C-alpha positions as CSV (number, residue, x, y, z in Angstrom):
1,M,-6.4,7.8,2.6
2,M,-4.1,8.1,-0.4
3,V,-4.0,11.8,-1.5
4,Q,-2.4,12.1,-4.9
5,N,-0.1,15.0,-5.8
6,A,-1.4,17.4,-8.4
7,P,-0.3,20.6,-10.2
8,A,-1.2,23.8,-8.4
9,G,-4.9,24.6,-8.7
10,E,-6.0,21.1,-9.8
11,A,-8.2,18.8,-7.8
12,R,-6.6,15.9,-6.0
13,F,-7.4,12.2,-6.7
14,I,-8.1,10.6,-3.3
15,S,-8.4,6.9,-2.7
16,T,-9.2,5.1,0.5
17,M,-6.9,2.4,1.8
18,A,-9.5,-0.2,0.7
19,E,-9.2,1.2,-2.9
20,H,-5.4,1.1,-2.6
21,N,-5.6,-2.5,-1.4
22,D,-7.9,-3.4,-4.3
23,L,-5.3,-2.1,-6.8
24,C,-2.7,-4.2,-5.0
25,E,-5.0,-7.2,-5.3
26,Q,-5.3,-6.8,-9.0
27,F,-1.5,-6.9,-9.2
28,A,-1.4,-10.0,-7.0
29,R,-3.9,-11.9,-9.1
30,A,-2.0,-11.2,-12.3
31,F,1.5,-11.7,-11.0
32,G,3.4,-14.6,-12.5
33,N,4.3,-16.0,-15.9
34,D,7.0,-18.3,-17.4
35,E,9.7,-16.2,-15.7
36,F,8.0,-15.2,-12.5
37,E,6.5,-17.7,-10.1
38,R,3.0,-16.8,-9.2
39,M,2.1,-16.3,-5.5
40,E,1.7,-19.5,-3.5
41,P,-0.4,-20.2,-1.4
42,F,-2.4,-18.3,-4.0
43,E,-5.7,-17.6,-2.1
44,E,-4.0,-16.7,1.1
45,M,-1.6,-14.4,-0.6
46,V,-4.3,-12.7,-2.7
47,F,-6.2,-12.1,0.5
48,V,-3.4,-10.6,2.5
49,V,-2.2,-8.4,-0.4
50,G,-5.8,-7.2,-0.8
51,N,-6.2,-6.5,2.9
52,H,-2.7,-5.6,4.2
53,D,-3.9,-2.1,5.2
54,R,-7.3,-3.2,6.5
55,G,-6.5,-1.5,9.9
56,W,-7.2,1.9,8.3
57,A,-10.9,1.1,7.6
58,E,-12.3,3.0,10.6
59,L,-10.0,6.0,10.0
60,N,-11.0,6.2,6.4
61,E,-14.7,6.5,7.4
62,N,-14.0,9.7,9.2
63,P,-10.6,11.2,8.3
64,G,-9.5,14.5,9.7
65,M,-8.4,17.5,7.7
66,V,-4.9,19.0,7.3
67,P,-5.6,22.7,7.9
68,E,-2.5,23.8,6.0
69,T,-3.6,22.0,2.8
70,G,-7.4,21.7,3.1
71,L,-7.1,18.0,2.3
72,P,-8.0,14.9,4.3
73,T,-5.5,13.3,6.5
74,G,-3.9,10.2,5.0
75,L,-0.6,8.5,4.4
76,G,2.0,10.6,6.1
77,T,-0.4,13.2,7.5
78,T,-2.5,11.2,10.0
79,P,-1.5,12.0,13.6
80,M,0.6,9.3,15.1
81,S,-1.7,9.2,18.1
82,V,-4.4,8.0,15.8
83,G,-2.6,6.1,13.1
84,L,-0.3,4.0,15.1
85,S,-3.0,1.4,16.0
86,T,-3.5,0.6,12.3
87,N,-0.2,-1.3,12.4
88,S,-1.6,-3.9,14.7
89,K,-5.3,-3.8,13.5
90,S,-4.2,-4.9,10.0
91,P,-2.5,-8.1,11.2
92,D,-5.4,-8.8,13.6
93,F,-7.9,-8.7,10.7
94,N,-5.7,-10.9,8.5
95,E,-4.9,-13.4,11.2
96,A,-8.6,-13.9,11.7
97,K,-8.7,-15.1,8.1
98,H,-5.7,-17.4,8.3
99,L,-2.5,-17.6,10.4
100,Y,-0.4,-17.2,7.3
101,C,-2.2,-14.0,6.3
102,G,-1.6,-12.7,9.8
103,L,2.1,-13.5,9.5
104,L,2.6,-11.7,6.2
105,S,0.5,-8.7,7.4
106,S,2.6,-8.5,10.6
107,M,5.8,-8.7,8.6
108,H,4.5,-5.8,6.5
109,S,3.7,-3.7,9.5
110,W,7.1,-4.4,11.1
111,G,8.9,-3.9,7.8
112,L,7.4,-0.4,7.2
113,Y,9.6,0.8,10.1
114,H,12.7,-1.2,9.0
115,E,13.2,-0.4,5.3
116,R,10.9,-3.3,4.3
117,Y,13.5,-5.7,5.6
118,G,16.1,-4.0,3.3
119,Y,14.3,-5.2,0.2
120,T,13.3,-1.8,-1.4
121,D,14.7,1.4,-2.6
122,F,11.2,2.9,-3.1
123,R,10.5,6.2,-1.5
124,V,6.9,7.4,-1.2
125,R,8.0,11.0,-1.4
126,P,11.1,12.2,-3.4
127,G,13.9,12.5,-1.0
128,G,12.0,10.7,1.7
129,S,13.0,7.6,3.6
130,T,12.4,4.0,2.7
131,S,11.1,3.5,6.3
132,V,8.2,5.2,8.2
133,P,9.9,7.7,10.5
134,I,9.3,7.1,14.2
135,N,7.9,10.2,15.8
136,K,10.1,11.3,18.7
137,D,7.0,11.7,20.9
138,Y,5.9,8.1,20.3
139,V,9.1,6.1,20.5
140,A,8.0,3.9,23.4
141,E,4.6,3.2,21.9
142,T,6.0,2.5,18.5
143,N,8.7,0.1,19.8
144,E,6.0,-1.6,22.0
145,M,3.9,-2.2,18.8
146,L,6.9,-3.5,16.8
147,D,7.9,-5.9,19.6
148,A,4.4,-7.2,19.8
149,E,4.4,-7.9,16.1
150,L,7.7,-9.8,16.4
151,A,6.1,-11.8,19.1
152,R,3.0,-12.4,16.9
153,Q,5.3,-13.7,14.1
154,D,7.1,-16.1,16.5
155,R,3.7,-17.4,17.8
156,I,2.3,-17.9,14.3
157,K,5.4,-19.5,12.9
158,A,5.4,-22.0,15.8
159,A,1.8,-22.9,15.2
160,L,2.3,-23.3,11.4
161,A,5.5,-25.3,11.9
162,S,3.6,-27.9,14.0
163,D,1.0,-28.5,11.2
164,P,2.3,-30.6,8.3
165,E,-0.2,-28.9,5.9
166,F,1.4,-25.5,6.5
167,S,4.9,-26.0,7.7
168,A,6.4,-25.7,4.2
169,W,4.8,-22.2,3.9
170,I,7.2,-20.8,6.5
171,E,10.4,-22.1,5.0
172,E,12.6,-19.0,5.1
173,K,13.3,-18.5,1.4
174,H,9.6,-19.1,0.5
175,L,8.3,-16.9,3.2
176,M,10.6,-14.0,2.1
177,Q,9.6,-14.6,-1.5
178,N,6.0,-14.0,-0.5
179,Y,6.9,-11.0,1.6
180,K,8.8,-9.4,-1.4
181,Q,5.8,-10.1,-3.7
182,L,3.6,-8.2,-1.2
183,Q,6.0,-5.3,-1.1
184,F,6.2,-5.1,-4.9
185,C,2.4,-4.9,-5.1
186,D,2.2,-2.3,-2.4
187,T,5.0,0.0,-3.6
188,L,3.8,-0.3,-7.2
189,A,0.4,0.8,-6.1
190,L,1.9,3.7,-4.2
191,Y,3.7,4.8,-7.3
192,F,0.2,5.3,-8.9
193,N,-1.8,6.3,-5.8
194,I,0.5,9.1,-4.6
195,R,2.1,10.5,-7.7
196,H,0.2,12.5,-10.3
197,E,0.8,11.4,-13.9
198,S,3.1,14.3,-14.5
199,E,5.3,13.2,-11.6
200,R,5.6,9.5,-12.5
201,G,9.0,9.1,-13.9
202,V,11.1,5.9,-14.6
203,E,11.0,3.9,-11.4
204,I,13.1,0.8,-10.5
205,F,11.6,-1.7,-8.2
206,T,14.3,-3.8,-6.6
207,H,14.1,-7.4,-5.1
208,V,11.1,-8.6,-7.1
209,P,11.3,-12.4,-6.8
210,K,11.3,-14.6,-9.8
211,S,11.5,-17.5,-7.4
212,R,12.6,-18.1,-3.9
213,D,16.2,-18.2,-5.1
214,E,16.3,-15.3,-7.6
215,D,15.3,-11.6,-7.4
216,V,15.5,-9.0,-10.2
217,S,15.0,-5.3,-10.5
218,I,12.0,-4.2,-12.6
219,T,12.1,-0.9,-14.5
220,V,8.8,0.8,-15.0
221,T,8.7,3.5,-17.7
222,P,5.7,5.7,-18.5
223,K,4.8,5.7,-22.2
224,G,2.0,8.2,-22.1
225,E,-1.8,7.9,-22.2
226,G,-1.9,5.6,-19.2
227,V,0.5,3.0,-20.6
228,Y,3.5,1.8,-18.6
229,S,6.2,-0.6,-19.7
230,F,7.8,-3.2,-17.4
231,D,11.2,-4.6,-18.0
232,P,11.2,-7.5,-17.2
233,F,7.5,-8.1,-17.3
234,P,6.1,-9.9,-14.2
235,F,2.4,-10.4,-15.1
236,S,0.4,-13.1,-16.7
237,R,-0.5,-11.2,-19.8
238,D,0.9,-8.4,-21.9
239,G,-1.5,-5.4,-22.1
240,L,-2.8,-6.0,-18.5
241,Q,-5.4,-3.4,-17.6
242,V,-5.9,-2.3,-14.0
243,A,-7.8,0.5,-12.4
244,C,-7.9,2.3,-9.0
245,S,-11.1,3.9,-7.7
246,G,-11.2,7.3,-6.1
247,R,-12.7,10.8,-6.2
248,Y,-11.4,14.2,-7.0
249,L,-11.4,17.0,-4.4
250,K,-10.1,20.5,-4.5
251,P,-8.6,21.7,-1.2
252,V,-11.3,23.1,1.1
253,P,-10.7,26.1,3.3
254,G,-9.4,25.6,6.8
255,E,-11.9,28.1,8.3
256,A,-15.6,28.6,8.1
257,A,-15.5,31.2,5.3
258,P,-16.1,29.6,1.9
259,N,-13.5,29.6,-0.8
260,E,-13.8,30.9,-4.3
261,A,-15.6,27.7,-5.3
262,G,-18.2,28.2,-2.6
263,Q,-16.8,25.4,-0.4
264,A,-16.7,25.9,3.4
265,A,-14.7,23.9,5.9
266,P,-16.5,20.6,6.2
267,D,-17.9,19.4,9.5
268,N,-17.3,15.9,8.4
269,M,-14.5,15.2,5.9
270,G,-15.6,11.6,5.5
271,A,-19.1,12.6,4.6
272,L,-17.8,15.1,2.1
273,L,-15.7,12.5,0.4
274,R,-18.5,10.0,0.3
275,S,-20.7,12.7,-1.3
276,L,-18.3,13.0,-4.3
277,P,-18.8,10.9,-7.4
278,T,-16.5,7.9,-7.6
279,T,-14.4,7.5,-10.7
280,A,-11.3,5.5,-11.6
281,Q,-7.8,6.0,-12.9
282,K,-6.9,3.3,-15.5
283,F,-3.6,2.0,-16.5
284,T,-2.3,-0.5,-19.1
285,F,0.9,-2.5,-18.4
286,V,3.0,-3.7,-21.4
287,A,6.3,-5.6,-21.7
288,G,9.3,-3.4,-22.0
């Protein structure tokens, strides 16, 4: 789950990981113009960008609740004992589509714990880390998962290298270009999914690839009324409109007694979220 910040007393905008991935896919399909090379291989890249967090699907069906906040568990609040498996389930799903999708998804899972291979300055929370912190109680399990992903990457690279149709896809500069494109889409979506409009300031996204040989930093500036300028502009058309689905939820009580809105602690947070009307936050991207 993506639980957006909000001023005190306001309902929170909550998106599933599938809805977060859908926003990322909109970015991926529109990425590229005369300055920025579009994603290639296009269909495989759009698929993995649109499914890089697919391992969260089961958890999103039935999230827990954070008693201290009265909000569903999600990014940063899901217990490690439950959430760790998503890091391997996502590459499993993508690999079933295509080996290259599995490779990029695996790199994403590994990179989350290693500062996205050093290609980002983005922090989900102000003052936070560029990496997912390793819980001290799950060091062995986390390292085992990360080692397994490195082994997956070696296996897939060997398989792709042996096939003339796909061997060029894993050339190092091109592979990292694709990885950085995925990370740009993911972190840009996090900027919108996690931060309330009032908290979205100027953000600089580093290492956005124009090509396999050239990266640039893109400055995103809020202009008001859902409009955001990009300098330089990486998308196929000025005035690009995108949207993220979700639903609004006010914190529910952590105990059985209802709160002032008449809500009681839910027996099933997933069912509660599914009962809420779905809406969308919409954004327009313009050249800076």
